[in-house]
C-alpha positions in Angstrom: -13.5 -84.0 -51.0 -13.8 -79.9 -53.0 -13.9 -77.0 -51.2 -16.8 -76.0 -51.3 -17.9 -79.0 -49.7 -15.2 -78.3 -46.7 -16.2 -75.2 -46.5 -20.0 -75.8 -46.1 -19.1 -78.5 -43.8 -16.8 -76.1 -41.6 -19.5 -73.6 -41.5 -22.6 -76.3 -39.8 -20.0 -77.3 -37.2 -21.5 -77.6 -33.9 -20.0 -75.2 -31.8 -22.9 -75.4 -28.6 -20.0 -77.7 -26.7 -17.6 -74.9 -26.9 -16.4 -73.7 -23.8 -16.4 -70.0 -23.5 -12.4 -68.4 -23.1 -11.7 -64.6 -23.4 -7.9 -63.9 -23.4 -6.2 -60.7 -24.3 -2.3 -61.5 -25.2 0.4 -59.1 -24.9 4.0 -59.3 -26.5 6.2 -57.1 -26.1 9.0 -56.7 -29.7 12.2 -58.1 -28.9 13.9 -55.9 -31.7 16.3 -53.1 -30.4 14.4 -50.4 -32.4 11.0 -51.2 -30.5 11.6 -51.6 -27.1 8.4 -50.8 -25.4 6.2 -51.9 -28.3 4.0 -55.2 -28.7 1.4 -56.6 -30.4 -1.8 -57.2 -28.4 -4.6 -60.3 -29.1 -7.9 -60.3 -28.0 -9.3 -63.3 -28.5 -13.1 -64.7 -28.2 -14.3 -67.9 -28.6 -17.8 -69.7 -27.3 -21.3 -71.3 -28.4 -21.5 -68.3 -30.4 -18.0 -68.6 -32.5 -14.8 -67.4 -32.7 -13.9 -64.0 -32.6 -10.0 -62.7 -33.0 -8.4 -59.4 -33.1 -4.6 -58.4 -33.3 -3.1 -54.8 -33.6 0.2 -53.6 -32.9 0.6 -51.1 -30.5 3.8 -48.4 -29.8 2.5 -48.5 -26.1 0.3 -52.0 -25.8 -0.7 -50.6 -22.2 -2.5 -47.9 -22.8 -4.0 -49.3 -25.7 -5.0 -51.7 -23.1 -6.1 -49.1 -20.3 -8.3 -47.5 -23.0 -10.3 -51.2 -24.5 -13.8 -51.8 -23.7 -13.0 -55.6 -23.9 -10.1 -54.9 -21.0 -12.6 -52.9 -19.0 -15.2 -54.9 -18.7 -12.9 -57.2 -16.1 -14.1 -60.6 -18.2 -11.0 -61.4 -20.3 -7.9 -63.4 -19.1 -4.8 -60.8 -18.8 -1.3 -62.8 -20.3 1.6 -60.8 -20.3 4.1 -62.5 -22.6 8.2 -61.1 -22.7 
């Protein structure tokens, strides 16, 4: 199977039965020089497709408080240490 055939097959998949999930994950850095910093990952998937955005932040909780996804209340928040 060629790369083009795989790409075409992937883009034609039926996503209408995918359960909708919205998750924001905050993972704090463990490096000694980056204490208090972390990575914020916003993930949304459902019948309309898949969207993921990942960002490293010096103050992840301040970043969250200013994000429209978190403010909407529709996303589940997961904090990893």
